N, C-alpha and C positions, 0 to 999 in steps of 0.2 A: 113229639118227637116228628123232626123231618121226615119226609122220602127219601133224600140222601142217608142222612144217619142209621136208619134205618136200614135200609139196603146194605149201608157198608158193614154195621153190625152183623149182621143176618151173612154176611157171605163171609166175612174176615174171622166169624167167630168158631167155623171149624175152617182149620190151617189147612188139615186133609183134605179136604172137599174141594176145597179152593184149590189145589193144589190138582186135582183129579181134571176141575174144571179147564181149569189156564192151559193145561198139558194138552184135554182135546182139541182145542179151539187154536192153541200154536199146532200141532199136528196138522190141522186142516190146512192154517195160513202156510205153513210150508209146505204140504205138496199144491198147492195153488200157486205160492209162489214162486216153485221151482219149475215147475209143468210150463210155466209163464213163461219164464227165463230161459228155459230148455230152446221151448216152439221160437222165441223172438230169435235168440241167439243162435239155431241152426236155419231156421227162415234169412236172417244177415249174414250167415259164412256162406250161404248158397251163392247170393250174388255178392259177396265180396271181389271176387275176381273179376267179373265181368263191370262193377265199378272204378277196380283199380288200373282198367284202360283207360289208353289215350283216344278215347274215341267219343265221339255224339252219338253216331248212327252205326248201328249192325245191318249190313245190309246180307238177305238170305234168300233164298227160293220160296217162290209163293208156296204157301200152304205150311211151312215148315212151324212147328212150333218153339220146341225149344232145342237146348243144343243136345240133350240125353233122351229124349224120347220120341224125334223125327227124324226124318233126313234133309239137310239142305245141301246141293250139289249145283255150282255157279261155274260156268266157264271161266278159267285164269282171263283170259283176253277182258272178258267186260270190265277190267279195272280200266284202262283207256278212255272208255266211256264214262265212269264215273270218276277219275282226273277232269275230267274236260268242262265238266258242269261249273255255273258261275257258285259261286260260296264254296266250294272243296278246297280246303289247301291239302290233305292228303290222304291218301289210302291203301291200308295194309292189309295183304291176304291172310283172313284165318284160317287154318288147316287144322284138324282136333278128330280122334275117334278115341270111344270108348274099347280099350283093348285089356286081356287077362294076361298075364307075367306070373310064371310059373314061379315062385318063393316058399324055399321051404319043405317043397313037399306040397307048397298046397298053391291053388288059383287063386289069385288075387287082381281085382278091374281098378282099372284107372285109366282117366279120360286123357289121354295122349295127346300133347298140340307139338306142333313146328314150331322149334324156334332156335335164331343161332344170332338173335344176339345185333343185328344190323337195325332192327327197327327199334320203337317207341313201344311198340305195341307187343301184345300174344305172350309177354314174359312174364315171371312170378310175379306175386303181389309183392314177397319180400324173399330175400336169402337171409337165413340165422344161421348156416354153415357151408363153409368150404365155397366150387366155384358158382359164380351166376351165370355164365352161359356154358354150356356142356358143347361137347366138340365132338368128333368122332365119335362113336361106339358106345359115346355117355351118358347119362343122363339124371337129373335133377328129380326129385322124389320130395312129395311133403311130409312132415315131421312126422304128424299124427300117423301116417301110411308105413313111415320108417318103424315108429314105435310100436303100432300094432301086426306089423311083418316079422319085426324082431330083425331089422339087417340096420345097416352102418354106411357111411362111408369109405367102397374099397369093395363093398360086396357085390356082386354081378348079379342081374333080375335074366332072365329067359322070358324071351318071347320066339317060339317057332325053334328056327334056326340061329338068330340074335344073339345075342349076350353083351347086355349094356351094361355096362360100371357106373356106380351110384359116386356122383363127382360132387352133388350140392344137397341140403336141404331148405326147401322152401316151408311157408305161412302162409296164413290166407289162401288156401286150395281144397281145403277141405271140405266135403260138400254131405257128410253124413254117410250115404250108403258107398260112396268111392272120394278119388282126389283126384287133383289133375299133376302133372307131370310132365315134361320136356325133354325135348331129345333136339340132334340139328336139323337141318334141312335134310340130308342127304341120307341120317338114317330114317326119318320120317316119311322121306320119299320111298324107301325102301321098304316099309311096314303098312305104308297105307296105299299106296298102289294106286294113284289118284294122277295120273297123267294129265296135266291144261288142267285139271278142277279144280276148286279152293270149296270149304266149306261156306265160309262168308267171307264181307268185305269187310275191315272197321276203315268208318271216314268221321275224322276231325276237319271240323268244318273252321272256315276265316273266322275271325273277330267280327261281331255283326253281321252275321250271314246269320236268313232264316229260318229253324232248322226245318219247318213245314213245306216251305218249299222245294228245299231242296229235297227232302223226303218225295214229293211227289216227280221229280224232276228225274229222280233216280229210280225211280219204279217206273218211267215212262222210256229212261234211256234203255234198259234193262232189263229184257224178256223174262217172263214169269220169277219176277223178282218179287221179294214184299223188304221192308224196311223197320225196325223199330228202336224209335229213341232208345238211351241209356237205360232209363229207369223201367219204359217197359218192357224194355228186354229183362231187365235184372226179376221183376214182377212177374213176367210168363215163366222163366228160369225158375222161380222159390214154388211154384204151385205146386209141384209134386211132393215140397214139402206140407205145404197146407192141406191139398188129398188125403196124404196118409199119417200125418200125425195128427192131424187136428179133432177128427173123432174120436180118436183115441184120447188125448188130453179133455175134450170137453166131458167127457164121460167121467174120466179121474175127477176132472174138479168137480163133478156134480156127486160125487160121492163124499170127497172130501169136505161141497157145503155142508150135503144130509150128516157124514159124521160131527162136524161140528155143533149144529144142529142140536141132534140126538143128546150131545153129550153134555153141553149147555142145560138143554131144557130137562133130562130128568135126575140131573143133579140136582136144580132148581126143583121139580119135583117132590125129589126126595125130602131136599130140606123144608118145601110148606108142610106135606105128612107132619115132619119133626115138630112142626113150630103151629100146627095148629090151633092148640091151647091162643100160643102171643094174639096169634092172627083174630083169634074169638075175644083177647081181649081187645085189639084196638078197636074188632066190629062192634064190642058192648060200650063202649065211649064215645063214638059215631061214626069212625069210620066208615064210609061207602065200599063199595064192590072197586067200583072205578080207584080210588084211592090203594086196596092193596094191589091191583093189576099195578097200578105205577112204581109199587116197591118193587114188585116181582120184576118188573121193567127195567127199572134203573141195576136190580144184581145182573142181571142177564147183560143189557150193555158195557156194564162194568168190566165182566169177563170176559164180554169179548173184546175190548176193548187191550185189558191186558193179556191177552190169547194172539192178539194182534201184534205188539208191541215186541212180544216176547219172538212172535212166529219171524217179522222181519227179520232181527238180529240173529236167530237160527239161520234161516235161509240164509242172509248174505254172506255170511260164515261159512258154510256147507259149500254155498258156489263156490268161493273162492280156494277151501281147501280142496276140493274135488276138482277142484281145475285144474290146479299148480296138478294134482295127483294123477292127474287120467286127462291127457290133452284133449279128446272129442268127446269130455263132458263140457260142450261150450252151455255157459248159463248168456243172457243179456238182459240186464234190468234198467227196468223205465221209470221214470217220476208217473206216468201216465197210469202203469200196472199196479204201482202200489195202491196209487188213489181207486183207482177202482175195485180191488182187492178188500182196501178199508171200509171202500160202501158193502164190501160181500160181505165182511165179519159181522158191519154193523147189522141187516140184515138177519143174518144168520142167528146175531141177537135178538133181536127184534122176532120174530121165529119162533125162537126156543120158547122166549113169554109165554105164547099161548096152552105151551103144554101145560102148566098147571092153573089155567083159568080155572076149569071148569070145578078143580079139588077147592080153588079160595071161593067161591059160588057157593059149594056146597055145605061149606063150615057152618056151624053153630054157637051163636054168640053166649049160647046160654051154656057150652062146655068147661067155658069159666068161671060155672058156679056149681060145675057136679065135682066130688069130692076123689 
């Protein structure tokens, strides 16, 4: 009997065991896909605000690492030096700072940005409700922050002696651990107290201008400065996600892989013990140990493929459902991730096939002739 037919008969002959095997692989695949999708989602969200800004270059203080874990202060007068550089079409000052608001008897941290609507940069990624530009005594917050803090448009937030009324909700500004919020120029100047200083300059280049040439010219013209191309600045600001969450995700992925290997391997090992006489018959009629191992490997592969297929459907459905219920549950599914996770499922199945190999080798063909 062909290897595939024997494997299918063994695998589907015990429906209950098949369900257990496929469920174990499905659990592993769902765990890996969701973790990877969360990691990619959080990484993408961390850089979404920076990507949305109409700027090719971000100019900061020399030695600054990112917007959240280092200090960048430049004199506001440096703007005129940057504007005069060939290839620069627009320069927008960026002023922002981590601050804590007192909301419903709790302190909530946001990254507060100065925004008066007069520039094409520094504003929210998108407005989902209310005003698009804050006025004096007003603030625009991210909808996830609003959901987590249980506040709505019309409520007030307190920071020190200031009370700001929520007039708009934005999206695309959530950073997992905090989110962007936006206030008018006068309010920001009063809260930040950084006279004649800015954190960054957002530089828009003229069409055809060479980015590297402009970067070198800016660093020469502005003392104690460093210039980040937009993609590089996105990357460095997303590093804290990689540093904080990637080790945890890797451990959980390894746990998922180990679970899949154990479930497939132990299930097929049990099946091998129960079908020792049948394997003995196959040996008695000339089947080699290699042939028997192929049967087991095919069983493992089929279980792995079934578990992967079900796992993908469950993971995508779960991501969509939970994402709608919990705004902070941000998943991003990529084809490349489905491909490497498919490879992981195959590897799990092949490794699991080694578990019953020793048992197959020890089966005595003489068992078939015993009563």
